[in-house]
Structure formats: structure tokens, C-alpha cells
C-alpha positions as CSV (number, residue, x, y, z in Angstrom):
1,M,73.6,74.4,143.3
2,K,75.1,72.0,141.1
3,F,72.4,69.5,142.1
4,I,69.6,71.8,141.4
5,K,71.2,72.5,137.9
6,F,71.3,68.8,137.4
7,L,67.5,68.4,138.4
8,I,66.6,71.0,135.8
9,F,68.8,69.7,133.3
10,L,67.3,66.1,133.7
11,F,63.7,67.9,133.4
12,F,64.7,69.5,130.2
13,V,66.2,66.4,128.7
14,I,63.1,64.1,129.7
15,G,60.9,66.6,128.6
16,G,62.6,66.7,125.1
17,S,63.1,70.4,125.0
18,M,66.8,70.4,125.2
19,T,68.0,67.7,122.5
20,A,66.7,64.7,121.0
21,G,68.7,61.7,121.1
22,T,70.9,62.9,123.9
23,A,71.6,59.3,125.1
24,S,72.9,57.9,121.9
25,A,75.1,61.1,121.0
26,Q,79.0,60.2,120.4
27,F,80.2,63.2,122.8
28,N,83.4,63.4,120.7
29,N,83.2,67.3,121.3
30,T,82.8,67.7,117.8
31,I,80.2,70.1,116.3
32,L,79.3,70.4,112.5
33,F,78.6,74.1,111.7
34,V,77.3,75.9,108.6
35,P,76.9,79.7,109.1
36,H,74.6,81.7,106.9
37,D,77.4,83.4,105.2
38,N,81.4,84.0,105.1
39,R,81.2,87.4,106.7
40,P,84.1,87.0,109.7
41,I,81.5,87.5,112.4
42,S,79.3,85.0,111.0
43,F,81.8,82.3,110.2
44,Q,85.4,82.2,111.5
45,Q,85.2,84.6,114.7
46,T,82.1,82.4,115.8
47,A,83.6,79.1,115.2
48,D,86.9,80.2,116.7
49,N,85.1,80.9,120.0
50,I,84.2,77.4,120.1
51,R,87.5,76.3,119.1
52,A,89.2,78.0,122.1
53,L,87.4,76.0,124.5
54,G,88.7,72.8,123.0
55,Y,85.9,71.7,120.7
56,N,86.3,70.5,117.3
57,V,84.1,72.6,115.0
58,I,83.7,71.3,111.4
59,T,83.1,74.1,109.0
60,P,82.5,73.7,105.1
61,P,85.1,75.1,102.7
62,E,84.6,78.8,102.5
63,N,83.9,78.7,98.7
64,L,80.7,77.0,99.4
65,L,79.3,79.7,101.6
66,G,77.6,83.0,100.2
67,N,79.3,86.3,100.1
68,R,78.3,89.8,98.7
69,D,78.8,88.6,95.2
70,D,78.2,84.8,95.4
71,L,74.9,84.1,96.9
72,G,76.1,80.6,97.9
73,H,76.0,77.0,96.7
74,P,73.0,75.2,98.6
75,E,73.3,71.8,96.9
76,A,77.1,71.5,97.4
77,L,76.5,72.4,100.7
78,E,74.0,69.9,101.4
79,E,76.6,67.2,100.0
80,W,79.2,68.4,102.3
81,V,76.8,68.1,105.2
82,M,75.5,64.5,104.3
83,A,79.1,63.5,104.1
84,N,80.6,65.0,107.0
85,A,77.8,65.0,109.7
86,G,78.4,61.3,110.8
87,K,81.8,63.1,112.5
88,A,79.7,65.3,114.8
89,D,77.6,65.2,118.1
90,F,75.7,68.2,116.9
91,A,74.9,70.0,113.7
92,V,74.3,73.6,113.9
93,L,73.1,74.5,110.5
94,S,71.9,77.6,108.6
95,A,68.4,77.2,107.0
96,D,69.3,80.3,104.9
97,S,72.5,78.6,103.5
98,L,71.0,75.2,102.7
99,V,67.8,76.4,101.3
100,Y,68.6,79.7,99.4
101,G,72.4,79.7,99.5
102,S,72.9,82.7,102.1
103,L,71.2,85.1,104.2
104,V,71.5,87.8,101.6
105,A,70.1,85.1,99.0
106,S,67.1,84.7,101.2
107,R,66.4,88.3,100.4
108,K,66.6,88.7,96.5
109,H,66.4,85.1,95.1
110,N,64.2,84.0,92.2
111,I,64.1,80.4,93.2
112,P,61.0,78.3,92.1
113,A,58.7,77.3,95.3
114,D,59.1,73.6,94.4
115,V,63.1,73.9,94.3
116,L,62.9,75.7,97.9
117,Q,60.5,72.8,99.0
118,H,63.1,70.3,97.8
119,R,66.1,71.8,99.3
120,A,64.3,72.2,102.6
121,Q,64.0,68.5,102.8
122,V,67.6,68.3,103.5
123,F,66.8,68.5,107.3
124,S,64.4,65.6,107.3
125,A,67.1,63.4,104.9
126,L,69.8,64.3,107.5
127,H,67.7,63.2,110.4
128,Q,66.8,59.8,108.4
129,K,70.6,59.3,107.7
130,Y,71.7,60.1,111.3
131,P,68.6,59.5,113.5
132,Y,70.7,60.2,116.9
133,L,72.5,63.3,115.6
134,S,71.2,66.5,117.3
135,V,70.2,69.1,114.7
136,Y,69.9,72.5,115.6
137,V,68.6,74.9,112.6
138,F,68.7,78.7,112.8
139,G,66.8,80.7,109.9
140,S,65.4,84.1,109.2
141,I,62.0,85.7,108.8
142,M,62.4,88.1,105.9
143,R,63.8,91.4,106.8
144,T,61.8,94.7,106.5
145,P,64.3,97.6,106.0
146,Q,62.5,100.7,107.0
147,T,64.1,103.0,104.4
148,S,65.3,102.8,100.8
149,E,68.9,103.7,101.9
150,A,68.9,100.9,104.2
151,S,68.4,98.3,101.3
152,S,71.8,97.1,100.2
153,E,70.9,93.6,100.2
154,E,67.2,93.9,98.4
155,P,66.3,93.8,95.1
156,D,67.1,97.0,92.9
157,Y,63.7,98.2,93.3
158,Y,63.9,98.4,96.8
159,R,66.3,101.5,96.6
160,V,63.5,103.5,94.9
161,Y,60.5,102.3,96.4
162,G,61.7,100.7,99.9
163,T,60.6,103.4,102.2
164,Q,57.0,103.4,100.6
165,I,57.0,99.4,100.6
166,A,57.9,99.4,104.4
167,R,55.2,102.0,105.2
168,Y,52.6,100.3,103.0
169,T,53.1,97.0,104.7
170,A,53.5,98.6,108.2
171,L,50.0,100.0,107.7
172,S,48.5,96.7,106.5
173,D,50.0,95.0,109.7
174,K,48.4,97.8,111.9
175,Q,45.1,97.5,110.0
176,E,45.2,93.7,111.0
177,K,46.4,94.3,114.6
178,D,44.7,97.6,115.8
179,G,42.9,99.1,112.9
180,L,43.6,102.2,110.9
181,T,42.3,105.8,111.3
182,K,40.8,107.4,108.4
183,K,44.0,109.4,107.7
184,E,46.1,106.1,107.9
185,T,43.7,104.3,105.4
186,R,43.8,107.2,102.8
187,E,47.8,107.0,103.1
188,M,47.7,103.4,102.5
189,D,45.7,103.8,99.4
190,D,47.8,106.5,98.1
191,L,50.9,104.2,98.7
192,K,49.3,101.4,97.0
193,K,48.9,103.6,93.7
194,A,52.5,105.0,94.2
195,I,54.3,101.5,94.3
196,P,54.6,99.6,91.1
197,Q,52.7,96.6,91.0
198,A,55.4,94.5,89.8
199,S,57.6,95.6,92.7
200,I,55.3,94.8,95.5
201,N,54.1,91.5,93.8
202,D,57.8,90.4,93.7
203,W,58.5,91.3,97.2
204,L,55.5,89.8,98.6
205,S,55.8,86.7,96.6
206,R,59.3,86.1,97.9
207,R,58.1,86.5,101.4
208,A,55.3,84.0,100.5
209,G,57.9,81.5,99.3
210,N,60.3,82.0,102.5
211,F,57.2,81.9,105.0
212,T,56.1,78.6,103.4
213,V,59.7,77.3,104.1
214,N,59.7,78.4,107.6
215,K,56.2,76.9,108.3
216,Y,57.9,73.4,106.9
217,L,60.8,73.9,109.3
218,I,58.4,74.3,112.2
219,S,56.8,71.0,111.0
220,L,60.0,69.2,111.0
221,T,60.6,70.3,114.5
222,R,57.2,69.2,115.7
223,D,58.2,65.8,114.3
224,K,61.6,65.8,115.9
225,A,63.5,65.8,112.8
226,I,65.0,69.1,113.9
227,S,65.9,69.0,117.4
228,Y,65.7,72.8,118.0
229,L,64.6,75.5,115.4
230,V,65.1,79.3,115.9
231,L,63.9,82.0,113.3
232,G,65.3,85.4,113.7
233,C,64.0,88.9,112.7
234,D,66.2,91.7,111.7
235,D,65.3,95.0,110.6
236,N,61.8,94.6,112.4
237,A,59.5,97.1,113.7
238,R,56.3,97.1,115.7
239,Y,54.1,97.4,112.7
240,S,56.0,95.6,109.8
241,Q,55.3,92.6,107.5
242,T,58.1,90.9,109.4
243,D,56.5,91.0,112.6
244,R,53.2,89.9,111.0
245,E,54.8,86.9,109.6
246,R,56.5,86.2,112.9
247,R,53.2,86.3,114.6
248,A,51.8,83.9,112.2
249,L,54.6,81.6,112.4
250,D,54.4,81.4,116.1
251,K,50.8,80.8,116.0
252,F,51.3,77.9,113.5
253,A,53.8,76.3,115.9
254,G,51.7,76.5,118.9
255,A,53.0,74.5,121.7
256,V,56.2,73.2,120.1
257,D,58.6,73.9,122.6
258,S,61.8,73.1,120.8
259,Y,61.0,76.4,118.5
260,K,61.6,80.0,119.1
261,S,61.3,83.3,117.2
262,V,63.4,86.1,118.2
263,A,64.4,89.6,117.5
264,G,67.9,89.4,115.7
265,V,69.5,87.1,113.1
266,D,73.3,87.7,112.9
267,E,73.8,86.3,116.4
268,L,72.0,83.1,116.1
269,G,74.9,80.9,114.9
270,M,76.7,81.9,118.2
271,I,73.5,81.4,120.2
272,M,72.9,77.9,119.0
273,L,76.7,76.8,119.0
274,A,76.4,77.9,122.8
275,R,73.3,75.7,123.1
276,A,75.3,72.8,122.0
277,V,78.3,73.4,124.3
278,N,75.8,73.6,127.0
279,Q,74.5,70.3,126.3
280,L,77.6,68.5,126.0
281,K,78.5,70.1,129.4
282,G,75.3,68.9,130.8
283,D,74.7,72.2,132.1
284,I,72.0,74.9,132.1
285,P,73.7,78.4,132.7
286,F,72.1,80.8,135.1
287,V,72.1,84.4,133.9
288,S,71.0,87.4,135.8
289,A,70.5,90.5,133.7
290,H,70.9,94.3,134.7
291,Y,70.4,97.6,132.7
292,A,71.9,101.0,132.7
293,A,69.9,103.7,134.7
294,G,66.8,105.2,132.8
295,V,64.4,103.2,130.4
296,G,66.8,100.5,130.7
297,A,64.8,96.9,130.3
298,D,62.0,98.5,128.7
299,T,64.3,100.1,125.8
300,V,62.9,99.1,122.3
301,P,66.2,99.1,120.5
302,A,66.6,100.1,116.9
303,Y,65.6,97.2,114.4
304,S,63.5,95.5,116.9
305,N,59.7,95.4,117.7
306,E,59.9,94.5,121.4
307,P,61.5,95.6,124.5
308,I,65.2,94.4,125.0
309,K,64.4,92.6,128.1
310,D,62.1,90.1,126.1
311,S,64.8,89.6,123.6
312,V,67.3,88.8,126.4
313,K,65.0,86.3,127.9
314,T,64.3,84.5,124.7
315,H,68.1,84.5,123.7
316,I,69.0,83.0,127.1
317,S,66.6,80.3,126.6
318,V,67.6,79.5,123.2
319,A,71.3,79.3,124.0
320,G,70.1,76.6,126.8
321,G,70.2,79.0,129.9
322,L,68.0,80.2,132.3
323,Q,67.2,83.8,133.4
324,I,67.3,84.3,137.2
325,N,67.0,87.2,139.5
326,N,69.9,85.9,142.0
327,D,73.2,87.4,141.2
328,K,74.7,85.1,143.8
329,R,73.8,82.0,141.8
330,A,74.3,83.5,138.5
331,D,77.0,81.9,136.3
332,L,76.8,85.0,134.0
333,V,76.0,88.6,135.2
334,L,75.0,90.3,131.8
335,L,75.0,94.1,132.0
336,L,73.3,96.1,129.2
337,D,74.3,99.5,128.3
338,T,71.2,101.2,127.2
339,D,70.7,104.8,126.5
340,E,69.1,106.9,129.4
341,K,66.0,107.5,127.3
342,G,65.8,104.4,125.5
343,V,67.1,105.7,122.1
344,T,69.7,103.7,119.9
345,Y,72.3,105.9,118.3
346,A,74.7,105.1,115.3
347,A,78.3,104.4,116.2
348,N,79.5,106.6,113.5
349,D,77.6,109.5,114.8
350,P,79.7,112.6,115.7
351,D,78.3,112.3,119.3
352,N,80.1,109.0,120.0
353,T,83.0,110.8,121.7
354,L,84.7,110.0,125.0
355,T,82.5,112.3,127.0
356,P,80.4,110.1,129.3
357,R,76.6,110.1,128.7
358,A,74.3,110.6,131.6
359,N,74.2,107.1,132.9
360,T,77.8,105.9,131.9
361,V,79.6,106.5,135.1
362,S,76.7,104.7,136.9
363,F,77.0,101.7,134.8
364,I,80.9,101.7,135.1
365,E,80.3,101.6,138.8
366,M,78.0,98.6,138.6
367,T,80.4,96.8,136.3
368,G,83.2,97.4,138.9
369,R,81.2,96.0,141.8
370,Y,80.5,93.0,140.1
371,L,84.0,92.3,139.2
372,A,85.0,92.9,142.5
373,E,82.8,90.2,143.7
374,G,84.5,87.7,141.1
375,K,81.7,87.3,138.9
376,N,81.6,86.4,135.4
377,V,80.5,89.8,133.7
378,G,79.4,90.2,130.4
379,I,78.4,93.5,128.7
380,A,76.0,94.0,125.7
381,D,76.9,97.6,124.5
382,I,73.8,98.6,123.0
383,D,73.6,102.3,123.5
384,F,74.8,102.8,119.8
385,G,74.3,100.6,116.8
386,N,77.0,99.2,114.7
387,G,79.7,99.9,117.1
388,A,80.8,100.4,120.6
389,D,80.0,103.2,123.0
390,N,83.5,105.1,122.8
391,A,83.2,106.7,126.3
392,L,82.0,103.4,127.9
393,M,85.3,101.7,126.4
394,N,87.5,104.5,127.2
395,I,86.6,104.1,131.1
396,L,86.6,100.4,130.9
397,W,90.0,100.5,129.5
398,Q,91.2,103.3,132.1
399,K,90.1,101.1,134.9
400,G,91.7,98.0,133.5
401,Y,88.5,96.1,133.2
402,L,88.8,95.2,129.7
403,A,90.8,91.9,130.4
404,K,88.7,91.2,133.5
405,L,85.2,90.8,131.5
406,G,84.0,87.5,130.6
407,A,82.0,88.8,127.5
408,Y,81.6,91.7,125.3
409,A,79.6,92.8,122.2
410,G,78.7,95.9,120.6
411,W,78.2,95.1,117.0
412,N,75.4,95.6,114.2
413,T,72.1,95.8,115.9
414,P,71.5,95.9,119.6
415,T,69.8,92.5,119.7
416,N,72.8,91.1,117.8
417,S,75.2,92.3,120.5
418,S,73.1,91.3,123.4
419,G,72.5,87.7,122.1
420,Y,76.3,87.2,121.2
421,A,77.2,88.6,124.5
422,I,74.8,86.1,126.3
423,A,76.3,83.3,124.2
424,M,79.9,84.4,124.9
425,G,79.4,84.9,128.7
426,M,77.9,81.4,129.0
427,L,80.8,79.9,127.0
428,A,83.4,82.0,129.5
429,S,81.9,80.3,132.5
430,Y,83.6,76.9,131.2
431,A,86.7,79.1,130.1
432,D,90.2,80.0,131.6
433,K,91.4,83.5,131.2
434,D,93.3,82.5,128.2
435,E,90.3,81.2,126.7
436,T,88.2,84.0,127.4
437,I,90.7,86.6,126.0
438,E,90.9,84.8,122.8
439,M,87.2,85.5,122.6
440,L,87.2,89.1,123.7
441,V,89.9,90.3,121.3
442,P,88.1,90.0,118.3
443,R,85.1,92.0,119.7
444,Y,87.6,94.8,120.9
445,L,89.2,95.1,117.5
446,D,86.0,94.9,115.5
447,D,83.4,96.4,117.7
448,W,85.4,99.1,119.3
449,L,88.4,100.1,117.6
450,Y,87.4,99.3,114.0
451,Q,83.3,100.0,113.7
452,A,83.1,102.8,116.2
453,N,86.4,104.6,115.1
454,I,88.8,103.4,112.3
455,R,85.6,102.7,110.0
456,Q,84.9,106.4,109.8
457,Q,88.7,107.5,109.3
458,V,89.0,105.1,106.2
459,A,85.7,106.4,105.0
460,N,86.8,109.9,105.2
461,K,90.2,109.0,103.6
462,M,88.8,107.2,100.5
463,D,88.5,110.3,98.2
464,S,92.1,110.8,98.4
465,F,93.1,107.3,97.4
466,T,94.1,106.7,93.7
467,G,91.7,104.9,91.7
468,E,88.0,104.3,92.2
469,G,85.8,102.9,95.2
470,D,83.8,104.2,98.0
471,Y,82.4,103.1,101.4
472,G,79.8,100.8,99.8
473,D,82.5,99.6,97.1
474,T,85.9,99.8,97.6
475,K,86.9,98.6,94.0
476,T,90.5,99.5,93.0
477,R,91.0,101.4,96.2
478,I,90.9,98.4,98.4
479,T,94.5,97.9,98.8
480,Q,95.0,101.5,100.0
481,A,92.1,101.2,102.3
482,Q,93.3,98.2,104.0
483,Q,96.6,99.5,104.4
484,Y,95.4,102.6,106.1
485,A,93.0,100.6,108.2
486,T,95.8,98.1,109.3
487,E,98.0,101.0,110.2
488,L,95.6,102.8,112.3
489,M,94.7,99.2,114.0
490,R,98.2,98.5,114.9
491,Q,98.6,101.9,116.5
492,A,95.2,101.6,118.4
493,V,96.1,98.1,119.8
494,V,99.2,99.4,121.2
495,K,97.8,102.6,122.7
496,Y,95.2,100.6,124.6
497,G,97.6,98.0,125.6
498,L,95.8,94.9,124.0
499,T,99.1,93.4,122.9
500,Q,99.7,93.1,126.8
501,F,96.9,90.5,127.2
502,P,98.0,87.2,127.7
503,N,99.2,85.5,124.7
504,Q,98.3,88.6,122.4
505,Q,101.7,90.1,121.5
506,S,101.2,89.2,118.0
507,L,98.4,91.7,117.8
508,K,101.1,94.5,116.9
509,N,101.2,92.7,113.4
510,V,97.5,92.4,113.1
511,R,96.1,93.2,109.5
512,V,92.7,94.4,108.4
513,E,91.0,93.4,105.5
514,F,87.7,94.0,103.8
515,P,86.5,90.5,102.5
516,W,83.0,92.0,101.2
517,H,84.7,94.9,99.5
518,R,83.0,97.5,101.4
519,L,84.0,99.3,104.7
520,F,81.1,97.7,106.9
521,E,82.6,94.4,107.3
522,A,86.1,94.0,108.3
523,A,88.5,90.8,109.0
524,F,91.4,90.9,111.3
525,I,94.2,88.5,110.5
526,I,96.4,87.9,113.4
527,P,99.6,86.0,112.8
528,K,100.4,83.1,114.6
529,E,103.7,83.3,116.7
């Protein structure tokens, strides 16, 4: 098996589809990493997963990264990258941070096109200065929130006209792909009249600027200045402006084998770091995938435009792995907890209870079988969006499986979770038990205990706190909200025995903070003992 892997790896290296300049890399086990913002899941949690395996991950000072209020400092980041890249074997870089300032900035900036083009040249300059450095770049194809209510990070007018803009551009995409009915043509005409011209012009012109940047990044990849490029799509749909641009970019890329587009964005930093680790290991992990009973692999999850099986295949490839159908040879057995009917629910829905769903028990049985065989098992918990399936996690806990998994993710969109679980599971194949636990614990704290449970409890308590603040902006209530979340979290980690995991006794003093001053994102501060 190892010889087969070696031959496949050699084929990829010689063919140039893994990493340019491999033979000249320093191999000091050092990766320079620029995330797309400073959210814990994007930044520290992801970098710490790689550090847990003994790699040196160099990250920029946090004050250079974008957050909710500060949209980032791309020029200062460029200076930092140029000054520090010489220390690394690989550079894993967010195009959104280096061109716009952050992922949020890419959605609402007013940066002139010539400035964007100048900033994007950082990747060419980096290649010229460090020609043997392997440069992995991840960026985004601008999202299309489907409703006005889902537009917390778009320009203000989207909160008023977002639903109409999404529908108008969906019809425009459908017109191009499949044609419109007479009814849809009338609807499109009505929407065009209802949306202020200034608003749609602003939205489309920003997208045009970002589209041009992405084409330039593809050109740099074609010319080998960028070793590997992945562009992700969040808040996508079968018919949408996002999918329209994805198709056009894929067509422009043509046969560039070191470029991929994929559903999802927030997981891409983790995916590309895993690719760098796989390259440093000289390995191509084999991954087999299995789904819960029902629609399973053909599920088209929320915020996506494609069956989950297609996203899984792409994520495995981008991370430097190979999907296979043979569990015996698999380095990772990926299990995806999908709804029986292919629906994505919300983790804060009252129906997310401890009562097993139609296919929960059979999914747990499948998990148990693979664990009993000694497999490295990863679970992508995608029945619900933005948090874990409580019934699934409760049974995993009861059966003592939580500490036995190699990977788990159940946060944000389903493709964020599946991509993250794939990368974590690949890394777990190189890790010992303590290192794997280090990667698992933040996911159990965040995706399960906080997102699926404590988040709702804190939200329901907000009005009882003194001062001002709510779910979307904690304002002067932030200290009280953090204290209450911390109290609930400490109770939960003791209840579920997480403090009994190897070297995790300090979890009893974990502290919860809200770095973006809203309840959706949380940081978990674990004191070092």
C-alpha cells in the first residue's frame, strides 16, 4: 500500500499538480499562514490544529487581520508576508485578506479596480522573491445571500432589497443556463423595476471587480507563480450570480490542474494547510466516504448548489488526498450525517432535540462498526447547519465514541463542516491520541456545546441583562453574556466528561468570549496548566 501511494505521489509531483519547487523546499516543517479574518475558527483554531502535530505555523499579528469592525490592512499584511516568507516551506495565503483586507471586506469594499489589481500582484512578487516557495492561495467567489435577513455582512441596501436582488440574479442565471418561462420573464422585469438601479449597479460592479481579480489569480496559477489555487462559494444556489461566476471562472481556467472551485469558503484555510502537511509528509491520504441512510450522497445541502458527494470529492482532492471505494485501504473513513430526506435544518431549531431522527441509530451503528475495526473515523455532522445534531452527539457520548473519533465538525454551513472534517481526518492519520484530542476538543466546545445549545440559552437571556445589546450586537451586555456562556460551558464540559479526556483537565476553567461582539462566533480560552 505504501509503495502504491509512493507511485501516486511521484506521479503528482512529476506532473506538477501537487506543488511547484518541491525538490528545492527547505522542509523545516514551517508553514506561513494568512487567514481570511481573525475569527477563532478561521485563525487560531485552524493554526493550532497544525501546531498540535509539531509543525511551526507562522501567523501575522492579529491586529493586521480583518474583523467585524476593522476590515483589515492588506498593505501591512503584504509587508509582513514578504518579510517572513523566507522562513517557510509553504505559504498558505488568503487572497481576500491580501487584496481586500478580509472576507467581509471583499463583500462590501469600495476599492478602485486599479488598486485591487496592484494588490493582487503580491503573489507574483512573492514568487519572484522566493521562486522555490510553494504558494497555496485560497479565495472566494462573492456570495449571494438568498434573503435580506441573511445579509449581515453586505452593504446596507441588501438588508432592504437583498431578497429581490438574489431572485433577480437567479433568474438572470437561469435565463442563461436553461431559459425562462413567460411567468419568470415577467417576474424578472418586475424585479428590475423594483430594485433601485444604484443598488444593483453597486452590487454587480463590486462583483465584476472581484471576478477580474479571480481571473488574474487563475492566470498566475497557470504561469506557476501560484502553486495551487482554490476559490470557494458560500451562500450559493443552483441558480445564482455566484454559480454563474463560478462557471465562467472554471471555463477561463480550462485545463489548469492546480486550480479548483468548490462549494464553501470558511473551511479552505484548514483544507490548504492539510495539503501542505500532506506534501511535507510525502503522502496522499486515501479517503472513503459513507452517508447516513436516505438521500445521502445526493443531498444538496443549504448554501450549496451541488450534491454533497461532489463537494466531498473536490475537498479531498484540494487537500491532497484521493477518494477511494475500499475501506480496507482508507487512511480516513469519512461518515456524513445527512438528513434522511436531504433537508438541512438549523441547529437552533427547537426540533434539534435529544430524540434520534429517522436514520440516527443506523448511522451510530455504522460509526461503531468502523471504530471497532480500528479505522480512523471522521464525522461530518451536516444534518443541521450552524451547529451539531444534538441527538447524534448525545448517543456518541453515551457510547464513549467521542474520544475515539479521528475528526469531527458540525459548524456553519454543511460544506464548511464536511471540508473541515476531511482535513482534520487526514491530519489525524499522522497524529497520536493526544494530538487528535487537541483537534477534537475545540469542535466539541464550539459546534456541539456552544452552537447547538449554549448560543440559544444566552440569546434567550440577553434581555434580562442590564444595559443594551442583543444577539447581533452585544454592546454593553457583552461581559454579562460572556460570563453566562462561560458558566454554562463549564457545566457542560463536566457533565459530558470532556475534562476526563487526556490532558484536558484545564477545560474545567474554560472561558467563553465573543470577539466579534455578537453571539454567532465564540472563542474558547483554555488556561495552560
